[in-house]
N, CA, C and O atoms as CSV, one atom per row, in Angstrom:
chain,resi,resn,atom,element,x,y,z
A,1,ASP,N,N,106.311,94.716,148.151
A,1,ASP,CA,C,107.063,95.202,149.304
A,1,ASP,C,C,106.214,94.854,150.591
A,1,ASP,O,O,106.744,94.221,151.504
A,2,LYS,N,N,104.976,95.240,150.662
A,2,LYS,CA,C,104.200,95.012,151.813
A,2,LYS,C,C,103.934,93.473,152.091
A,2,LYS,O,O,103.863,93.025,153.236
A,3,GLU,N,N,103.796,92.718,150.971
A,3,GLU,CA,C,103.608,91.294,151.125
A,3,GLU,C,C,104.869,90.687,151.730
A,3,GLU,O,O,104.769,89.840,152.618
A,4,LEU,N,N,106.023,91.084,151.287
A,4,LEU,CA,C,107.316,90.478,151.826
A,4,LEU,C,C,107.388,90.830,153.295
A,4,LEU,O,O,107.760,89.975,154.099
A,5,ARG,N,N,107.055,92.028,153.679
A,5,ARG,CA,C,107.111,92.493,155.108
A,5,ARG,C,C,106.167,91.620,155.986
A,5,ARG,O,O,106.495,91.144,157.073
A,6,ALA,N,N,104.936,91.462,155.375
A,6,ALA,CA,C,103.957,90.506,156.102
A,6,ALA,C,C,104.385,89.160,156.216
A,6,ALA,O,O,104.031,88.532,157.214
A,7,VAL,N,N,105.124,88.590,155.313
A,7,VAL,CA,C,105.668,87.237,155.406
A,7,VAL,C,C,106.736,87.166,156.483
A,7,VAL,O,O,106.727,86.244,157.298
A,8,PHE,N,N,107.679,88.145,156.503
A,8,PHE,CA,C,108.690,88.122,157.494
A,8,PHE,C,C,108.093,88.377,158.933
A,8,PHE,O,O,108.543,87.775,159.907
A,9,LEU,N,N,107.128,89.235,159.027
A,9,LEU,CA,C,106.467,89.408,160.296
A,9,LEU,C,C,105.812,88.165,160.875
A,9,LEU,O,O,105.929,87.839,162.056
A,10,ARG,N,N,105.147,87.523,160.005
A,10,ARG,CA,C,104.511,86.219,160.384
A,10,ARG,C,C,105.516,85.191,160.730
A,10,ARG,O,O,105.320,84.449,161.692
A,11,LEU,N,N,106.549,85.105,160.022
A,11,LEU,CA,C,107.648,84.115,160.277
A,11,LEU,C,C,108.203,84.304,161.620
A,11,LEU,O,O,108.313,83.338,162.375
A,12,PHE,N,N,108.600,85.617,162.007
A,12,PHE,CA,C,109.160,85.866,163.310
A,12,PHE,C,C,108.142,85.706,164.406
A,12,PHE,O,O,108.519,85.265,165.491
A,13,ALA,N,N,106.897,86.025,164.213
A,13,ALA,CA,C,105.847,85.802,165.162
A,13,ALA,C,C,105.724,84.371,165.473
A,13,ALA,O,O,105.511,84.023,166.634
A,14,GLN,N,N,105.847,83.480,164.482
A,14,GLN,CA,C,105.694,82.042,164.672
A,14,GLN,C,C,106.957,81.521,165.485
A,14,GLN,O,O,106.853,80.701,166.397
A,15,LEU,N,N,108.122,82.061,165.081
A,15,LEU,CA,C,109.367,81.551,165.723
A,15,LEU,C,C,109.423,81.918,167.209
A,15,LEU,O,O,109.963,81.169,168.024
A,16,LEU,N,N,108.849,83.101,167.553
A,16,LEU,CA,C,108.963,83.616,168.871
A,16,LEU,C,C,107.715,83.459,169.710
A,16,LEU,O,O,107.571,84.010,170.801
A,17,GLN,N,N,106.804,82.656,169.123
A,17,GLN,CA,C,105.503,82.482,169.831
A,17,GLN,C,C,105.650,81.960,171.195
A,17,GLN,O,O,104.996,82.495,172.090
A,18,GLY,N,N,106.451,80.955,171.465
A,18,GLY,CA,C,106.455,80.310,172.809
A,18,GLY,C,C,107.631,80.640,173.577
A,18,GLY,O,O,107.917,79.890,174.510
A,19,TYR,N,N,108.375,81.664,173.330
A,19,TYR,CA,C,109.680,81.854,174.009
A,19,TYR,C,C,109.492,82.077,175.475
A,19,TYR,O,O,110.353,81.657,176.248
A,20,ARG,N,N,108.393,82.730,175.938
A,20,ARG,CA,C,108.216,82.938,177.365
A,20,ARG,C,C,108.184,81.701,178.108
A,20,ARG,O,O,108.687,81.680,179.231
A,21,TRP,N,N,107.626,80.616,177.593
A,21,TRP,CA,C,107.529,79.327,178.292
A,21,TRP,C,C,108.982,78.748,178.581
A,21,TRP,O,O,109.145,77.873,179.432
A,22,CYS,N,N,109.956,79.236,177.888
A,22,CYS,CA,C,111.362,78.743,177.943
A,22,CYS,C,C,112.202,79.527,178.910
A,22,CYS,O,O,113.380,79.232,179.112
A,23,LEU,N,N,111.581,80.551,179.520
A,23,LEU,CA,C,112.370,81.411,180.475
A,23,LEU,C,C,112.173,80.832,181.833
A,23,LEU,O,O,111.044,80.483,182.178
A,24,HIS,N,N,113.227,80.705,182.647
A,24,HIS,CA,C,113.223,80.259,184.033
A,24,HIS,C,C,113.727,81.332,184.912
A,24,HIS,O,O,114.791,81.894,184.652
A,25,VAL,N,N,112.987,81.654,185.977
A,25,VAL,CA,C,113.478,82.721,186.929
A,25,VAL,C,C,114.172,81.931,188.083
A,25,VAL,O,O,113.586,81.059,188.724
A,26,VAL,N,N,115.396,82.287,188.284
A,26,VAL,CA,C,116.209,81.664,189.339
A,26,VAL,C,C,116.280,82.673,190.488
A,26,VAL,O,O,116.761,83.792,190.309
A,27,ARG,N,N,115.802,82.272,191.661
A,27,ARG,CA,C,115.772,83.123,192.852
A,27,ARG,C,C,116.834,82.836,193.883
A,27,ARG,O,O,116.700,83.233,195.041
A,28,ILE,N,N,117.848,82.178,193.498
A,28,ILE,CA,C,118.965,81.853,194.495
A,28,ILE,C,C,119.703,83.142,194.847
A,28,ILE,O,O,120.102,83.351,195.993
A,29,HIS,N,N,119.873,83.975,193.878
A,29,HIS,CA,C,120.644,85.187,194.115
A,29,HIS,C,C,119.721,86.265,194.738
A,29,HIS,O,O,118.498,86.145,194.666
A,30,PRO,N,N,120.298,87.295,195.335
A,30,PRO,CA,C,119.445,88.405,195.872
A,30,PRO,C,C,118.573,88.996,194.863
A,30,PRO,O,O,117.471,89.428,195.199
A,31,GLU,N,N,118.996,89.055,193.588
A,31,GLU,CA,C,118.129,89.605,192.550
A,31,GLU,C,C,117.801,88.443,191.650
A,31,GLU,O,O,118.655,87.620,191.322
A,32,PRO,N,N,116.532,88.393,191.253
A,32,PRO,CA,C,116.107,87.306,190.370
A,32,PRO,C,C,116.948,87.261,189.074
A,32,PRO,O,O,117.245,88.312,188.507
A,33,VAL,N,N,117.313,86.129,188.627
A,33,VAL,CA,C,118.063,85.908,187.368
A,33,VAL,C,C,117.174,85.127,186.474
A,33,VAL,O,O,116.612,84.106,186.870
A,34,ILE,N,N,117.032,85.624,185.202
A,34,ILE,CA,C,116.200,84.931,184.198
A,34,ILE,C,C,117.188,84.209,183.240
A,34,ILE,O,O,118.076,84.815,182.640
A,35,ARG,N,N,116.975,82.878,183.139
A,35,ARG,CA,C,117.794,82.026,182.274
A,35,ARG,C,C,116.929,81.463,181.187
A,35,ARG,O,O,115.756,81.166,181.413
A,36,PHE,N,N,117.505,81.305,179.971
A,36,PHE,CA,C,116.817,80.730,178.848
A,36,PHE,C,C,117.088,79.172,178.822
A,36,PHE,O,O,118.234,78.722,178.818
A,37,HIS,N,N,115.969,78.388,178.805
A,37,HIS,CA,C,116.138,76.917,178.831
A,37,HIS,C,C,116.054,76.467,177.357
A,37,HIS,O,O,114.964,76.354,176.798
A,38,LYS,N,N,117.210,76.215,176.749
A,38,LYS,CA,C,117.364,75.815,175.384
A,38,LYS,C,C,116.618,74.621,174.913
A,38,LYS,O,O,116.007,74.618,173.844
A,39,PRO,N,N,116.674,73.561,175.758
A,39,PRO,CA,C,115.876,72.314,175.306
A,39,PRO,C,C,114.431,72.690,175.171
A,39,PRO,O,O,113.793,72.180,174.251
A,40,SER,N,N,113.865,73.505,175.967
A,40,SER,CA,C,112.435,73.783,175.885
A,40,SER,C,C,112.136,74.548,174.575
A,40,SER,O,O,111.147,74.286,173.891
A,41,TRP,N,N,113.067,75.538,174.245
A,41,TRP,CA,C,112.854,76.249,173.037
A,41,TRP,C,C,112.929,75.339,171.825
A,41,TRP,O,O,112.163,75.471,170.871
A,42,ALA,N,N,113.869,74.417,171.890
A,42,ALA,CA,C,114.036,73.448,170.669
A,42,ALA,C,C,112.698,72.688,170.498
A,42,ALA,O,O,112.353,72.380,169.357
A,43,SER,N,N,111.916,72.364,171.567
A,43,SER,CA,C,110.772,71.567,171.352
A,43,SER,C,C,109.533,72.382,171.163
A,43,SER,O,O,108.478,71.778,170.968
A,44,VAL,N,N,109.547,73.684,171.199
A,44,VAL,CA,C,108.406,74.525,170.978
A,44,VAL,C,C,108.015,74.653,169.544
A,44,VAL,O,O,108.748,75.205,168.723
A,45,GLY,N,N,106.884,74.153,169.257
A,45,GLY,CA,C,106.368,74.299,167.821
A,45,GLY,C,C,107.137,73.584,166.735
A,45,GLY,O,O,106.990,73.936,165.565
A,46,TRP,N,N,107.932,72.619,167.057
A,46,TRP,CA,C,108.722,71.950,165.999
A,46,TRP,C,C,108.120,70.649,165.928
A,46,TRP,O,O,108.545,69.815,165.128
């Protein structure tokens, strides 16, 4: 059971490793808007 949890934890950690690099802050609006740049996410770690 613990080994299976460790495998899933490692998998999700690897999948989400570079997600912050794919976020773009748009400051056109009065409040900053964060958008997810999908092409960047597709190229991270693949």
